[in-house]
Residue, then its C-alpha position, 0 to 999 in steps of 0.5 A: m667064855n665058851k660058845q654055849l655060855l655066850l649064846k645063853h648070855i646073848s639070848s638073855e640080853q636079847e629078851m630085854m632088848p627092843f626089836y631093832i636091837n635084835e635086828y642089829v644082832r641078826s645083822m652082826q651074825v650075818s656079817q660073822k661078828s664073833y659071839t664075844t663081840i655081839y655079847e659085848y655090844l649087847k652089854e654096852f647097849h644095856r648099860f647105855f639104856d640103864w643110863l638113859y633111865d637113871s638120867g630121866i631121859i626115858f621113864d620106863a625100864n622096860y627096854k623092850e618097848l624103848s622107842m627108836s624116836i628116843l635115839e633119833h632125838l638124842k642130843k650131842q650133849d646127852i652122849e657127852s654127859y654119858i661119856l663123862y659119867l663113864r669117865e667119872r663113875p666109881k669102878y666096880n669089881t676091881s681093887s683099883q682106887q681110880a674112879g671111872l673107866s679108862q679112855t680105851t674102854i670108853n672108846r669101845t663104848i663109843s664104837a659100839l654105839s656108833s656102830l648101832f646108830n650107823y646101822l639104824t640110820r644107813e642099813t635098815e629098811n622100813e616099809e618104804g625101803e628107807p632107813y628107820f631114821y636119818r639123824n645120827v648123833m654119834d656122827k658128832i662124837k669122836t673117840v679120843k686117841s691115847k695120850q701115851t706114845l708108843n714108847a710110853r705104852a711099851a714102858s708101862i707093860k715091859n715090867k709085866l712081861f716074862l722076857g728072856e729066861d723068865s718064861l721058863n723060870f715061871l713055869e719051873f716055879i709053878d712046877h716045883e716051888y709054888i707048892n712051898e708058898i701055899s697053905p696045906n689046905a690049898k695043896s690038894y687043889f693045886l696038885k689036882n689042877k697043876a698039870r692043867d694050869l701048867a699046860i694052859i700057861a705054857l700054851i699061851l706063852g708058847t703061842g701068843i693065842r688070846l684067852s678066849e682062843c685058849t678056853n674055846a679050844d677042843v682036843k681035836h684042834l690040837n696037833l702035837k705032831t705038827l705042833t699046831i693048834e686051830v683057833t677061831r680069831k676075832g671075826g670068826k676067822k679060822d687060823v692054825v697057830s704054831i706052838a713053841p717046842f718047850t710047850k709040848i711037854y706040859i701039854e702032853k702031861y696034862l693030856e695024860l691026866r685029863k680023863a682020870t682027873y676030870l672024868p669028862d663024858d664022851k661028848e665033852q670035847a673041850l681041851f681044858l676042863s674044870k669041875h663044877k658040882g662034880i661035872a667036868k666042863r670047859i674051863d671059863n675065862r675067869t678061872v684062867e685069869n685067876l690062876v694066871g694072876k695067882y701064880s704070877k703074883a707069887f712068882r714076881i708080879e701079878v699079870s693077866p693072860h694078855k700079858l703072857r700073849h705080849t710076852l710071846a710076841t716080844r720074845l719072838y720079835s727079839e729072836t726074829k726081828n720080823q714084824a710080819l711074823i709077829a702079826n701072823q702069829l698073833g692074828h693081827t691084820d694090821l702090822n702096826t699093831s705089833a709095833i709096841y713089841i719093836s719098841i720093847v725090844d729096841d729098849e732092851n737092845r739099848k741097855g745091851l749097848d750100855q753094857l759094852 
């Protein structure tokens, strides 16, 4: 999601929030939390307030007037009931038959609420210079660690990675074979956007950048002479990421056609564009998720842009065996975050030994 749209969504959420939530938003902005993080936190707070209302803990759906005393006097059992609700509720906007949110998603919810309560009970100041209140119910709530081992996690994603020659084969499939898989009516749309779609997929496969980093990129951020792209990482940190050489041909082809295909005005600096009601705008995350899913499903197995990021990391570790390099390429601050790629590559090495 681009910055302008994020700011619009953030503003819309803030209009429904009580003053202390908006104070927390300002605090996050001061500490340079990303707009994406702020928006996700606001959605978490809104969902939590919805549950408070639906559960009869509060009786007014006008959250702007929600008293802090409600949060101050929440019991541990209330938060536990909310967690159970998240775990057991039906999923929406998904084809999955599994009910409830994943533990990873629930942990993010706990983290967002813990951060809010920490702010209200430790960082705020009333007229006497004291926090708004002291009782922090979230101190009694812990996140649940994944029951999967590293090897189990690696095994669960390995089949969704395009390792070895599969990365280039995937791009070749889109370029030359996908058109034979679709209806005549779909061909004109595909041909119009093919260069863009190939450039997006090649860029993620050739850099490992996040989906948001890809869609938020401007033309000026790209340097094909040095094969680098400037991105804004989590937390608002600027970074310069190296691009694999195989990516260059796809990006060059797209840049040749960008203006003629999408007709952007001179103010539109977004690298990747889409047209909405005849107007060229920055492509959004959902469009990229859909196109990656569509092409990958036709190729072999439906994957997300994040799996393309995993693919780059695994291929790079396979070539270099350098965990620090992987962390730097992906923008990880913790080397342990990259350990899953070591596990995947080690499994591939074991298979190779079996064939000796």
